[in-house]
N, C-alpha and C positions, 0 to 999 in steps of 0.2 A: 191144105197140106194134101198133097196125094201121095201115098205109098204104093211102092211100084216094086217089083221084081223086074231081074235083069231083061227080061224078054219085053218087056212090055213099056220101057222107060221112054220110048218115042212118043208111044201114043200118050203115057201120061203129062210129057212136056206140051204136047200137041193140044191137050185136054185144058191144060192149066192158060196157055196164053190162047185159046179161043176164050175162056170164062172171064180173063182179068186183062188182057190184051198187053201182056205186060211177060219180060222172059223171065224167066221161075229162078231161084234159089235152088239149088242140087246139094243134097249131101246125104251121108250114107246113115244106115240107121244101124244103131249100134245094140239093139236084143233083138228077142227071138219072137216075140209078141205082138209085132205089126203084119198085116197081110195084104197082100198086092189087092189093088182095088180092082182090076180086072179080072183076077184068075182065082185067088185066095192061096195062091203061094206066099211063102215067107218072105216079106218087103226088103231089100236091098238097099232100098234109094228112099227118100223122101222129097218130093216135089214141092215148090213153094216155100215161103216164109212162115 
């Protein structure tokens, strides 16, 4: 799973597809504790299952 902010959603999807060769599930994050894997801002989405 890759946590991501709005700005890095495309990069997160690309990273997931490169690693798994599958289309990812995309879900909203419902807490303030998770941080974007790319920049450290508050995550809005989680990419992956």
